[in-house]
C-alpha positions in Angstrom: -3.2 -9.4 45.5 -2.4 -12.5 43.4 -2.0 -12.6 39.6 -5.1 -12.0 37.5 -5.7 -13.5 34.1 -7.4 -12.0 31.1 -9.6 -14.5 29.1 -10.8 -13.0 25.8 -13.9 -14.9 24.9 -14.4 -14.9 21.1 -17.6 -16.0 19.3 -19.6 -15.6 16.1 -22.7 -13.5 16.1 -26.0 -14.1 14.3 -25.7 -11.6 11.5 -26.5 -12.7 7.9 -25.3 -13.8 5.4 -22.2 -14.6 7.3 -21.4 -13.9 11.0 -19.1 -11.3 12.5 -16.5 -12.0 15.2 -17.3 -10.7 18.7 -15.3 -10.7 21.9 -15.2 -9.6 25.5 -12.8 -10.1 28.4 -13.3 -12.1 31.6 -10.9 -11.6 34.5 -10.2 -14.7 36.6 -7.9 -15.5 39.5 -6.5 -18.8 38.2 -4.5 -19.5 35.1 -6.4 -21.9 32.8 -4.4 -25.0 31.9 -7.0 -26.4 29.5 -10.2 -25.2 27.9 -12.1 -27.1 30.5 -10.8 -24.6 33.1 -12.7 -21.8 31.3 -16.2 -21.3 32.7 -19.4 -21.0 30.6 -20.3 -17.3 30.3 -23.3 -15.4 29.2 -23.9 -12.4 26.9 -26.6 -10.2 25.5 -27.8 -12.0 22.4 -30.3 -9.1 21.6 -27.2 -7.0 20.6 -25.8 -9.7 18.3 -28.9 -10.8 16.3 -29.1 -14.0 18.5 -32.0 -13.2 20.8 -35.0 -10.9 21.5 -34.7 -8.1 24.0 -37.3 -9.7 26.3 -35.3 -12.9 26.5 -31.8 -12.0 25.6 -29.5 -14.4 27.4 -27.1 -16.6 25.3 -24.3 -18.7 26.6 -20.7 -19.0 25.6 -19.3 -22.5 25.8 -15.5 -22.6 25.5 -14.2 -25.0 22.9 -10.5 -24.0 22.3 -7.9 -22.2 24.3 -4.9 -20.2 22.9 -2.2 -18.1 24.6 -2.4 -14.4 23.8 1.1 -12.8 23.6 -0.3 -9.3 23.1 -1.6 -9.1 26.7 0.1 -9.8 30.0 -1.5 -13.0 31.5 -3.7 -13.2 28.4 -5.6 -16.1 26.8 -8.0 -16.4 23.9 -11.0 -18.6 24.3 -12.9 -19.7 21.2 -16.5 -20.3 22.0 -19.7 -21.9 20.7 -23.0 -20.1 21.3 -25.6 -22.1 23.1 -29.2 -21.4 24.2 -29.7 -20.8 27.9 -30.9 -23.5 30.4 -29.0 -26.3 28.6 -31.2 -26.2 25.6 -28.4 -27.0 23.2 -26.6 -25.1 20.4 -28.0 -21.8 19.2 -29.3 -21.9 15.6 -26.4 -19.7 14.5 -23.9 -22.2 15.8 -22.7 -24.0 12.7 -19.7 -25.5 14.5 -22.3 -27.9 16.0 -23.0 -29.1 12.5 -19.5 -30.4 11.9 -19.3 -34.1 12.9 -16.8 -35.2 15.6 -16.2 -38.3 13.4 -14.5 -36.5 10.5 -12.7 -39.5 9.0 -9.3 -38.2 10.0 -9.7 -34.9 8.1 -6.7 -32.7 7.5 -7.4 -29.2 6.3 -5.4 -26.3 4.8 -7.2 -23.0 4.3 -5.9 -20.3 1.9 -7.4 -17.1 3.3 -7.4 -14.1 1.0 -8.4 -10.6 2.1 -8.0 -6.9 1.4 -6.3 -4.4 3.7 -8.5 -1.3 3.6 -7.9 2.3 4.7 -10.2 5.3 4.2 -12.7 3.1 2.3 -10.3 1.8 -0.3 -7.6 -1.0 -0.6 -4.3 -0.1 1.0 -2.1 1.4 -1.7 -4.9 2.6 -3.9 -4.6 6.4 -4.8 -7.2 8.8 -3.3 -8.9 8.9 -6.7 -8.9 6.3 -9.5 -7.0 3.1 -9.6 -3.4 2.0 -9.3 -1.7 0.3 -12.3 -3.2 -3.0 -13.5 -2.6 -6.4 -11.9 0.6 -8.0 -12.7 3.4 -6.9 -10.3 1.5 -7.2 -7.0 1.3 -11.0 -6.6 4.2 -12.0 -4.4 5.4 -8.5 -5.0 8.4 -6.8 -3.4 9.1 -3.1 -3.1 7.2 0.0 -1.9 5.4 0.6 -5.1 4.0 -2.9 -5.1 3.2 -3.6 -1.4 4.1 -0.5 0.5 5.6 -0.6 4.0 2.6 -0.5 6.2 1.1 -3.7 4.8 4.3 -5.5 5.3 4.4 -4.5 9.0 0.8 -5.6 9.5 1.2 -9.1 7.9 4.5 -9.7 9.7 2.9 -8.9 13.1 0.0 -11.2 12.3 2.4 -14.2 11.6 4.0 -13.6 15.1 0.8 -13.4 17.1 -0.7 -16.5 15.4 2.5 -18.5 16.1 2.5 -17.3 19.7 -1.1 -18.5 20.0 -0.1 -22.0 18.7 -1.9 -21.6 15.4 -0.2 -23.3 12.5 0.0 -20.4 10.1 2.1 -21.9 7.3 2.7 -19.0 5.0 1.7 -15.6 3.7 2.0 -13.7 0.4 0.9 -10.5 -1.3 -1.9 -11.4 -3.7 -2.9 -10.5 -7.3 -4.7 -7.2 -6.6 -3.1 -4.2 -4.9 -3.8 -4.3 -1.2 -4.8 -8.0 -1.3 -3.0 -10.6 0.9 -3.3 -14.2 1.8 -2.4 -16.4 4.8 -2.5 -20.2 5.0 -3.7 -22.2 8.0 -3.2 -26.0 8.4 -4.7 -28.2 11.1 -5.6 -31.9 11.7 -9.2 -32.3 12.5 -12.2 -30.4 10.9 -13.3 -28.5 14.0 -9.7 -27.6 15.0 -9.0 -26.3 11.5 -12.1 -24.1 11.5 -11.4 -23.0 15.1 -7.9 -22.0 14.2 -9.0 -20.2 11.0 -11.6 -18.1 12.9 -9.1 -17.2 15.6 -6.5 -16.3 12.9 -9.1 -14.0 11.5 -9.8 -12.5 14.9 -6.1 -11.8 15.4 -5.8 -10.3 12.0 -8.6 -7.9 12.7 -7.3 -7.0 16.2 -3.8 -6.5 14.9 -4.9 -4.2 12.1 -6.7 -1.9 14.6 -3.3 -0.7 15.8 -2.5 0.7 12.3 -5.9 2.3 11.6 -6.5 -0.3 8.9 -9.6 -2.5 8.4 -9.7 -6.0 6.9 -12.2 -6.7 4.2 -13.3 -10.4 3.9 -15.8 -9.9 1.2 -15.1 -11.8 -2.0 -15.3 -8.9 -4.4 -14.9 -5.6 -2.7 -13.4 -4.0 -5.9 -15.6 -4.5 -8.9 -14.1 -4.7 -12.4 -11.0 -6.4 -13.7 -9.6 -7.1 -10.2 -9.2 -10.6 -8.7 -11.7 -11.5 -6.1 -10.8 -13.1 -2.7 -11.2 -16.8 -2.2 -10.5 -19.3 0.6 -9.3 -22.3 -1.3 -9.9 -25.3 0.9 -7.4 -28.2 0.7 -8.7 -31.4 2.4 -8.0 -35.0 2.8 -9.3 -37.9 4.9 -7.4 -40.9 6.2 -8.9 -42.9 3.3 -7.9 -40.4 0.7 -4.4 -40.2 2.1 -3.8 -43.9 2.6 -5.9 -45.8 0.0 -7.7 -43.5 -2.4 -7.9 -45.1 -5.9 -9.2 -43.9 -9.2 -12.6 -45.5 -8.8 -13.2 -43.9 -5.4 -11.9 -40.5 -6.7 -14.3 -40.6 -9.6 -17.3 -41.4 -7.4 -16.3 -38.6 -5.0 -16.1 -36.1 -7.9 -19.5 -37.3 -9.1 -20.9 -36.6 -5.7 -19.3 -33.1 -5.7 -21.0 -32.5 -9.0 -24.4 -33.8 -7.8 -24.3 -31.6 -4.8 -22.7 -28.6 -6.4 -25.5 -26.2 -5.5 -25.4 -27.3 -1.9 -21.7 -26.6 -1.8 -22.1 -23.2 -3.4 -24.8 -22.4 -0.7 -22.2 -23.1 2.0 -19.2 -21.4 0.3 -19.9 -17.7 1.1 -22.1 -14.9 0.0 -22.0 -13.1 -3.4 -19.9 -15.8 -4.9 -21.5 -15.1 -8.3 -19.4 -11.9 -8.3 -16.2 -14.0 -8.0 -17.0 -17.3 -9.7 -17.4 -15.9 -13.2 -15.1 -18.2 -15.2 -12.5 -15.4 -15.2 -9.6 -14.7 -12.8 -8.7 -18.3 -12.3 -12.3 -19.5 -11.4 -14.9 -21.9 -12.8 -18.4 -20.5 -13.4 -20.6 -20.7 -10.3 -23.2 -22.9 -12.1 -20.7 -25.5 -13.3 -18.5 -28.1 -11.7 -15.3 -29.6 -13.0 -12.0 -30.9 -11.9 -8.5 -31.0 -13.5 -4.9 -31.8 -12.8 -3.1 -28.7 -11.7 -6.0 -26.7 -13.2 -6.4 -23.4 -11.3 -9.5 -22.6 -13.3 -11.3 -25.7 -12.1 -13.8 -26.1 -9.3 -11.5 -28.7 -7.7 -7.8 -28.7 -8.5 -6.1 -32.1 -8.4 -2.4 -31.9 -7.5 0.1 -33.8 -9.7 1.1 -35.7 -6.5 -2.5 -37.0 -6.1 -2.4 -38.9 -9.5 1.3 -39.8 -9.4 1.8 -43.5 -10.3 -2.0 -43.8 -10.8 -2.4 -43.8 -7.0 -5.2 -41.2 -6.8 -4.5 -40.5 -3.2 -3.5 -37.5 -1.1 -5.3 -34.2 -0.9 -7.6 -32.2 -3.1 -8.2 -28.4 -3.4 -11.7 -27.1 -3.6 -11.3 -23.6 -5.1 -14.9 -22.5 -4.8 -15.1 -21.3 -1.2 -14.8 -17.6 -0.9 -12.9 -15.4 1.6 -16.0 -14.5 3.7 -17.3 -18.1 4.0 -17.8 -19.7 7.4 -15.2 -22.6 7.6 -17.6 -24.6 9.8 -20.2 -24.6 7.0 -17.5 -25.4 4.4 -16.2 -28.5 6.2 -19.7 -29.7 7.3 -20.7 -29.7 3.6 -17.5 -31.3 2.3 -17.8 -34.0 5.0 -21.5 -34.6 4.2 -20.6 -35.2 0.5 -17.7 -37.5 1.4 -19.9 -39.5 3.7 -22.5 -39.9 0.9 -19.9 -41.8 -1.1 -19.3 -44.3 1.7 
């Protein structure tokens, strides 16, 4: 018998307010060289909130292929969900809302999350709370980060790099048990594909340690930092030309459509965007140079020599947000400026 290859098809279900990751394995005889070598495959949409039981077929259309170093002859296949009989993208398929012409967008996501065990953040005592925030951010030592968390996040770096995902860094975050990883890619769809696959690998890696990953933006109420997914973005125009006049028009558009942006930036954001813990209030929009309490942080490099070009950081998206929705909304606002 010749070699067999394991293709792990990964997709997003139809649960609200934000989707969950799903996956299943297809065994094939030939090694896929490109995503076009991966066949369209069906699944039961009635079990994923994407179809009724009397008409349950949904189709997985492969869109990105990654090597999977955790399995012999393994590959990961990111998929869009489509309706059967070539009827187009499923209503839950927000990847289809991201335009192919993205103006040369480059994206860096800062994905925060909590490691959870037995229903509480990793490192929290069985009852009560650990010491207050302060030593945990970029912390070192067992009392600040433990040993299990370090193993989990180090493994995640390796499997992402093996998959060809440009994970650019990690760090322990402000709250106990809270971590962050950063993903960068050129192209809006690729950036979002890579972020979803990095999330998938984080979840699957944590299974080995009996640990869950909590993406919700405020799993621990009270005086604990919430989790965000700060979205750093630029277009060819912003990188190469920019200018103060264009920048001010762009920020005016971000202000005009602030409610539409918040609607795309993840559920329960009112719990996180309170004006505290390095956030602006959810009902306001502002921007500021190096201001981590602003809606949009403007790097010093952006305004250097009055150039007003480079990248900007939208700090409002939260950790559970769908990156396809985030980038579709940002692009729509950019395109409204012309």
